[in-house]
C-alpha positions as CSV (number, residue, x, y, z in Angstrom):
1,M,54.9,112.5,71.8
2,A,55.8,112.7,75.5
3,V,55.5,109.6,77.5
4,H,53.3,110.1,80.6
5,L,53.8,107.5,83.4
6,H,50.9,106.4,85.5
7,K,51.4,107.3,89.2
8,R,51.5,103.6,90.1
9,A,54.2,103.0,87.5
10,K,56.3,105.9,88.8
11,D,56.0,104.5,92.3
12,E,57.2,101.1,91.1
13,L,60.2,102.7,89.4
14,R,61.1,104.6,92.5
15,R,60.8,101.4,94.6
16,G,63.0,99.6,92.1
17,A,65.7,102.3,92.2
18,R,65.6,102.2,96.0
19,A,65.9,98.4,96.0
20,L,69.1,98.7,93.8
21,I,70.9,100.8,96.5
22,E,69.6,98.9,99.4
23,T,72.6,96.6,99.4
24,P,76.1,97.3,98.2
25,V,76.1,94.2,95.9
26,G,72.8,95.3,94.3
27,F,74.3,98.8,93.9
28,A,77.5,97.6,92.3
29,R,75.7,95.3,89.9
30,G,72.6,97.4,89.1
31,V,73.9,101.0,89.3
32,L,77.6,100.6,88.4
33,G,77.2,97.6,86.1
34,D,79.9,95.5,87.8
35,D,80.4,91.8,87.1
36,L,81.2,90.7,90.7
37,W,82.7,87.5,91.8
38,G,82.5,85.6,95.1
39,K,85.1,87.4,97.3
40,Q,84.1,90.8,96.0
41,E,80.5,90.1,97.1
42,E,81.7,88.8,100.4
43,I,83.6,92.1,101.1
44,L,80.6,94.3,100.2
45,D,78.2,92.2,102.3
46,S,80.6,92.5,105.2
47,V,80.7,96.3,105.0
48,A,76.9,96.3,105.1
49,K,76.8,93.9,108.0
50,Y,79.8,94.4,110.3
51,P,81.4,97.4,111.9
52,L,84.9,96.1,111.2
53,T,86.1,94.4,108.0
54,A,89.7,93.4,107.3
55,V,90.8,92.0,103.9
56,K,94.3,90.6,103.3
57,A,94.8,89.7,99.7
58,C,97.2,88.5,97.0
59,H,98.7,90.8,94.3
60,S,96.2,92.2,91.8
61,S,93.2,90.8,93.7
62,G,90.8,93.7,92.8
63,K,90.5,94.7,96.5
64,T,90.8,98.5,95.7
65,H,88.2,98.1,92.9
66,V,85.6,96.7,95.3
67,A,86.5,99.2,98.0
68,A,85.7,102.0,95.6
69,R,82.2,100.5,95.0
70,A,81.7,100.3,98.8
71,A,82.6,104.0,99.1
72,L,80.1,105.1,96.5
73,W,77.3,102.8,97.8
74,W,77.7,104.3,101.3
75,V,77.1,107.9,100.3
76,A,74.3,106.9,97.9
77,R,72.5,104.7,100.4
78,F,72.5,107.0,103.4
79,R,71.5,110.7,103.2
80,D,73.8,111.4,106.2
81,G,76.5,109.0,105.0
82,I,80.2,110.2,105.1
83,C,82.9,108.1,103.6
84,I,86.7,108.8,104.1
85,T,89.3,107.0,102.1
86,T,93.0,107.0,103.0
87,A,96.3,105.2,102.2
88,P,100.0,105.5,103.2
89,T,100.8,108.1,100.6
90,W,98.8,110.9,98.9
91,N,99.6,109.4,95.5
92,Q,97.9,106.1,96.6
93,V,94.8,108.1,97.7
94,R,94.6,110.2,94.5
95,R,95.7,107.9,91.8
96,V,94.9,104.4,93.0
97,M,91.7,104.5,95.1
98,W,90.3,107.6,93.5
99,G,91.3,106.4,90.1
100,Q,89.0,103.4,90.8
101,I,86.2,105.7,92.1
102,H,86.3,107.8,88.9
103,Q,86.2,104.7,86.7
104,A,83.1,103.5,88.6
105,L,81.4,106.9,88.1
106,E,82.0,106.7,84.4
107,K,79.8,103.6,84.2
108,S,77.2,104.7,86.7
109,W,73.7,105.4,85.4
110,V,73.1,107.6,88.4
111,K,74.9,111.0,88.1
112,F,76.7,112.0,91.3
113,P,76.8,115.8,91.9
114,H,79.9,117.9,92.6
115,V,82.6,115.4,91.7
116,N,86.2,116.8,92.3
117,Q,89.5,115.0,92.1
118,T,89.2,113.5,95.6
119,E,85.8,114.7,96.8
120,I,82.2,114.1,96.0
121,C,79.6,116.2,97.8
122,L,76.0,115.3,97.9
123,G,75.1,117.5,100.9
124,P,76.6,119.2,104.0
125,S,76.6,115.8,105.9
126,N,76.7,113.5,102.9
127,Y,80.0,113.3,101.1
128,L,83.0,111.2,100.1
129,A,86.6,112.4,100.5
130,G,90.1,111.2,100.2
131,L,92.5,112.2,103.0
132,S,96.3,112.1,103.5
133,T,97.7,110.1,106.4
134,S,100.4,112.7,107.0
135,E,98.8,114.0,110.1
136,G,96.4,112.3,112.6
137,V,94.5,115.7,113.0
138,N,93.0,115.1,109.5
139,F,90.9,112.3,111.1
140,Q,89.4,114.5,113.9
141,G,86.0,116.1,113.9
142,F,84.0,113.5,112.0
143,H,80.7,112.4,113.5
144,G,77.7,110.4,112.4
145,K,77.2,107.6,109.9
146,I,80.8,107.1,108.7
147,L,82.6,104.5,106.6
148,I,86.4,104.8,106.7
149,I,88.4,102.8,104.1
150,L,92.1,102.2,104.7
151,D,93.7,101.1,101.5
152,E,97.2,99.5,101.6
153,A,96.6,99.3,105.4
154,P,99.9,97.7,106.5
155,G,101.7,100.9,105.5
156,I,99.5,103.3,107.4
157,N,101.1,104.8,110.5
158,P,99.9,103.4,113.9
159,D,99.1,107.0,115.0
160,I,96.4,107.2,112.2
161,W,94.8,104.0,113.4
162,E,94.7,105.5,116.9
163,A,93.1,108.7,115.6
164,I,90.5,106.7,113.8
165,E,89.6,104.9,117.0
166,G,88.6,108.4,118.3
167,I,86.0,108.7,115.5
168,R,84.6,105.2,116.4
169,A,83.7,106.4,119.9
170,G,80.4,107.7,118.7
171,G,77.9,107.2,115.9
172,D,77.6,104.4,113.4
173,V,81.2,104.1,112.2
174,R,82.5,101.3,110.0
175,L,86.0,100.4,109.0
176,L,87.2,98.6,105.9
177,A,91.0,97.8,106.0
178,L,92.6,96.3,103.0
179,G,96.2,95.3,102.1
180,N,98.7,92.8,101.1
181,P,99.9,90.9,104.2
182,T,103.5,92.0,104.0
183,V,104.5,92.4,107.6
184,A,103.5,90.1,110.5
185,S,103.2,92.9,113.0
186,G,101.4,96.2,113.5
187,P,97.7,97.2,113.6
188,F,96.7,95.5,110.3
189,F,98.3,92.2,111.4
190,E,96.4,92.5,114.8
191,C,93.1,92.6,112.9
192,F,93.7,88.9,111.9
193,K,94.4,87.5,115.3
194,P,91.8,84.8,116.2
195,D,90.4,86.8,119.1
196,S,90.0,90.1,117.2
197,L,86.6,91.7,116.6
198,W,87.2,92.1,112.9
199,N,85.4,90.2,110.2
200,R,88.4,88.7,108.4
201,I,88.5,87.9,104.7
202,T,91.5,86.4,102.8
203,I,91.9,86.4,99.0
204,S,94.4,84.0,97.5
205,A,95.3,84.1,93.8
206,F,93.6,80.6,93.7
207,D,90.3,82.1,94.9
208,T,90.0,84.4,91.9
209,P,88.0,83.5,88.7
210,N,91.3,83.1,86.8
211,F,92.1,79.9,88.9
212,R,88.6,78.4,89.3
213,G,89.3,74.6,89.5
214,I,93.0,75.1,89.1
215,D,95.6,74.2,91.7
216,M,99.4,74.6,91.5
217,E,100.0,71.1,90.2
218,R,97.5,71.7,87.4
219,L,99.0,75.2,86.6
220,L,102.5,73.7,86.2
221,E,101.1,71.2,83.6
222,M,99.2,73.8,81.5
223,S,100.1,74.6,78.0
224,E,101.1,78.1,76.9
225,E,97.6,78.6,75.4
226,E,95.9,77.7,78.6
227,I,98.3,79.9,80.7
228,A,97.5,82.9,78.4
229,A,93.7,82.3,78.8
230,S,93.2,84.1,82.2
231,P,89.6,85.2,81.9
232,R,90.1,88.4,83.9
233,E,93.3,90.1,83.0
234,Y,92.9,92.8,85.7
235,L,93.2,90.0,88.3
236,T,96.3,87.9,89.1
237,T,97.1,86.0,86.0
238,R,98.0,82.4,85.6
239,R,101.3,83.4,83.9
240,W,102.3,85.7,86.7
241,V,101.7,83.0,89.4
242,R,103.6,80.3,87.5
243,E,106.6,82.7,87.0
244,R,106.6,83.6,90.7
245,W,106.5,79.8,91.6
246,H,109.7,79.3,89.5
247,Q,111.3,82.5,90.8
248,W,110.5,82.3,94.5
249,G,109.3,78.8,95.3
250,P,106.6,77.9,97.8
251,D,108.5,78.9,101.0
252,H,109.5,82.4,100.0
253,R,107.8,85.2,102.0
254,L,106.8,87.0,98.8
255,W,105.1,83.8,97.5
256,V,103.2,83.5,100.8
257,S,102.1,87.2,100.9
258,R,101.8,88.1,97.2
259,V,100.2,84.8,95.9
260,L,98.5,83.1,98.8
261,G,97.4,86.3,100.6
262,E,98.8,85.1,104.0
263,F,101.2,86.8,106.4
264,A,104.8,85.7,106.0
265,E,107.0,85.9,109.0
266,Q,109.4,88.9,108.5
267,D,112.8,87.9,109.9
268,A,113.9,90.3,112.6
269,D,117.2,90.7,110.7
270,S,115.6,91.7,107.4
271,L,117.0,95.0,106.2
272,Y,114.1,96.0,104.0
273,S,110.5,95.6,105.1
274,L,108.1,94.1,102.6
275,A,105.6,96.8,103.6
276,W,108.1,99.6,102.6
277,L,108.8,97.8,99.3
278,S,105.1,97.4,98.6
279,V,104.5,101.1,99.2
280,A,107.4,102.0,96.9
281,K,105.8,99.9,94.2
282,Q,102.6,102.0,94.5
283,N,104.4,105.3,94.8
284,A,104.9,107.8,92.0
285,F,106.7,111.1,92.2
286,D,106.3,113.9,89.7
287,P,109.7,115.2,88.5
288,D,111.0,118.5,89.7
289,P,113.1,120.6,87.3
290,T,115.9,120.7,89.9
291,D,116.0,116.9,90.4
292,R,119.2,115.3,89.2
293,W,119.6,112.1,87.2
294,Y,121.5,109.2,88.8
295,A,122.4,105.7,87.7
296,G,123.4,102.8,89.9
297,L,125.5,100.1,88.2
298,D,126.3,96.7,89.7
299,I,128.8,94.9,87.4
300,A,128.9,91.1,87.4
301,G,132.3,89.4,87.4
302,P,133.2,86.4,85.3
303,G,130.7,83.5,86.0
304,Q,128.5,85.7,88.1
305,A,124.8,86.4,87.6
306,E,123.9,89.7,86.0
307,T,125.1,93.2,85.4
308,A,122.3,95.5,86.6
309,L,121.5,99.1,85.9
310,C,119.0,101.4,87.7
311,I,118.2,105.0,86.7
312,R,116.3,107.5,88.7
313,R,115.4,111.2,88.7
314,G,114.9,112.5,92.2
315,Q,113.1,109.8,94.1
316,Q,111.4,108.2,91.0
317,I,113.1,105.2,89.4
318,V,112.5,105.4,85.7
319,G,114.0,102.0,84.8
320,I,115.9,98.9,85.8
321,W,117.8,96.7,83.3
322,A,119.9,93.5,83.6
323,W,122.2,91.6,81.2
324,Q,123.5,88.0,81.6
325,K,126.6,88.3,79.4
326,E,130.3,88.6,80.1
327,D,130.7,92.1,78.7
328,P,127.5,94.2,78.4
329,R,129.4,97.6,78.1
330,Q,127.6,98.4,74.8
331,E,124.2,97.6,76.2
332,V,124.8,99.8,79.2
333,L,126.1,102.7,77.0
334,D,123.0,102.3,74.8
335,V,120.7,102.7,77.8
336,L,122.7,105.6,79.3
337,R,123.0,107.6,76.0
338,P,119.6,109.4,76.1
339,F,120.5,110.7,79.6
340,R,124.1,111.9,78.9
341,D,123.1,115.4,78.0
342,R,121.0,115.6,81.2
343,G,124.1,115.3,83.3
344,I,123.4,111.8,84.7
345,V,125.9,110.6,87.4
346,V,126.8,106.9,87.3
347,Q,127.5,105.4,90.7
348,G,129.0,102.0,90.3
349,D,130.7,99.1,92.1
350,A,134.4,99.7,91.6
351,I,135.7,96.4,93.0
352,G,137.5,94.1,90.5
353,Q,136.2,94.2,87.0
354,G,133.9,97.0,87.8
355,H,136.8,99.5,88.1
356,Y,137.7,99.1,84.4
357,F,134.0,99.2,83.4
358,L,133.5,102.5,85.1
359,R,136.7,103.9,83.7
360,D,135.3,103.3,80.2
361,L,132.1,105.1,81.1
362,E,134.2,108.0,82.4
363,K,136.1,108.1,79.1
364,A,132.8,108.2,77.4
365,G,132.1,111.5,79.2
366,Y,129.9,110.4,82.1
367,P,130.5,111.8,85.6
368,V,131.3,108.6,87.6
369,A,131.4,107.8,91.4
370,F,133.6,104.8,92.0
371,V,132.1,102.9,94.9
372,N,134.4,100.6,96.8
373,V,132.1,98.9,99.3
374,G,135.0,97.3,101.1
375,L,136.3,100.7,102.4
376,P,135.6,102.1,105.9
377,S,132.3,103.9,106.5
378,S,132.2,107.6,107.0
379,E,130.4,106.7,110.2
380,P,132.6,103.9,111.7
381,K,130.7,103.9,115.0
382,R,127.4,102.9,113.2
383,F,128.6,100.9,110.2
384,A,131.3,98.2,109.9
385,S,132.0,99.2,106.2
386,L,130.9,101.5,103.5
387,K,128.7,98.6,102.2
388,A,126.7,98.7,105.4
389,E,126.4,102.5,105.2
390,I,125.0,102.6,101.6
391,Y,122.7,99.7,102.2
392,W,121.3,101.5,105.3
393,E,120.8,104.7,103.2
394,L,118.4,102.8,101.1
395,R,116.6,101.5,104.2
396,D,116.2,105.1,105.4
397,T,114.9,106.1,101.9
398,L,112.3,103.3,101.9
399,Q,111.2,103.9,105.5
400,A,110.5,107.5,104.6
401,N,108.4,106.5,101.6
402,Q,110.9,108.4,99.4
403,L,111.3,105.8,96.6
404,A,109.0,104.9,93.7
405,F,109.5,101.9,91.3
406,P,108.6,102.4,87.6
407,K,105.0,101.8,86.6
408,D,105.6,100.8,82.9
409,R,104.0,97.5,82.3
410,P,107.1,95.9,80.6
411,M,109.1,96.8,83.7
412,Q,106.9,95.0,86.2
413,S,108.6,91.7,85.9
414,I,112.0,93.1,86.7
415,V,110.5,95.3,89.5
416,E,109.1,92.1,91.1
417,R,112.5,90.5,90.8
418,T,114.2,93.5,92.4
419,I,111.7,93.6,95.3
420,G,112.3,89.9,95.8
421,Q,116.0,90.4,96.0
422,L,115.9,93.3,98.4
423,S,113.5,91.5,100.7
424,T,116.2,88.7,101.2
425,V,118.9,91.1,102.5
426,R,119.8,90.5,106.1
427,F,122.0,92.4,108.6
428,T,123.6,91.8,112.0
429,E,125.5,93.9,114.5
430,T,129.0,93.5,115.9
431,E,129.7,93.5,119.6
432,R,130.4,97.2,119.3
433,G,127.0,97.8,117.7
434,Q,128.2,98.3,114.1
435,V,125.9,97.2,111.3
436,I,127.1,94.4,109.1
437,I,125.4,93.3,105.8
438,E,125.1,89.6,105.1
439,S,127.8,88.5,102.6
440,K,127.1,86.9,99.2
441,E,128.8,83.8,100.4
442,S,126.3,83.6,103.2
443,L,123.5,84.2,100.8
444,A,124.7,81.4,98.6
445,R,124.8,79.0,101.6
446,R,121.1,79.9,102.2
447,G,120.4,79.1,98.5
448,V,119.8,82.8,97.7
449,A,121.2,84.2,94.5
450,S,123.3,87.4,94.4
451,P,121.0,90.4,94.7
452,D,122.4,92.2,91.6
453,L,119.2,94.1,90.8
454,G,118.8,95.2,94.4
455,E,122.4,96.4,94.5
456,A,121.9,98.5,91.4
457,V,119.0,100.3,93.3
458,I,121.2,100.6,96.4
459,L,124.0,102.2,94.4
460,C,121.6,104.5,92.6
461,F,120.3,105.9,95.9
462,A,123.7,106.0,97.7
463,K,123.9,109.5,99.1
464,S,127.5,109.0,100.2
465,A,128.8,108.6,96.7
466,K,131.3,111.2,95.4
467,I,132.1,111.9,91.7
468,R,135.8,111.2,91.1
469,P,137.8,114.3,90.3
470,R,139.1,114.4,86.7
471,S,142.7,114.4,87.9
472,A,142.4,111.3,90.1
473,R,144.1,108.2,89.0
474,K,143.1,105.8,91.8
475,V,139.8,104.5,93.0
476,H,138.4,106.9,95.6
477,A,136.2,106.1,98.5
478,V,132.6,107.3,98.4
């Protein structure tokens, strides 16, 4: 038997539904079924109340999760609402932000019409879309009631920020900028100056539900059982923070930005920006059939730290490995074996023990590029040595957003270690303007370990490397 609702009951249901979308917190809880916590509610309330909201946050803070909820609320709440999301790379727009939007839609008890990969259309002037930041022209021509979400905001080109300001000149336009505070300069950093007009929100790992009532002293005293009991695994875990404490220490710039959610001063002589490294951690590149396989191998000498191996196809790193043993030849061969028939080229450090290690790989049938970083650069006016040249090549690759770290969960710990090592590399210039890379002896005096994982990545992306001819008997320059 059909159920017939009294008109008054229908009106009450309609009023109840309208009440759910009146505020973003009510919408996220009532329509999307989210279990929000304090900082997430604060962000949503700020979007509803303030024209400008900036959020700097620790690693795995759930900021993109809550931004996706704000986007859906905006177009559901206002019949003329337009929401635009963007990020430094198209992959971040499509996979990260829009991945969260699609997850939210799966739980929604309200069906949104016309849902595409990066677009939801409710009407001609009521839609949600993801845009690339490749051209500022993409952000022209929008007018009306608009919410613009800038995810991973530190990596967004200043020209895009300027183009967005043109949209803000008319109508009700709101901005939500979110990111890890990786670089103490640029438009995102400016948002957090005391005299800025932005409503500023900071999320430390210790603000999340996983650390309620727990400070660092308490965390270091916890048992393994307590460490494993992080209530919300999608947020920064207790184990990860404790590991980073032991790896980085409280004064490391990565601890300050990734754990505390604060801006760390980026040294003027740092070779690799944390912002570039953070984008590379989010990037993902689909393989092209023409992309060649490369391996970078940094061989540790007697008593040194680690032998490290990095393998990539095109611009996508597929794996990073390290061994703390005197002779890891067999382990290296075991990792390389599946790639042998794919024509992988091994680019390795040929100084000292590395020369003999690489000769063994050559005998095993692998094309090998012997890299002697002490040799002169092919551009002596720019670089004091070959080492400076190949280090700078990775800088250019990162700056152009042409590197992606692996996404496999088991690899994340070694990826974090690699990023930590690369972020410590410094450079100077000679009186003639040649680039010099800080020596390992200088690193040791600063209390910084040898960046073996970082050097494996540098060797893997060394464009200057040349495969040694079969007939050659001596180590060749690269």
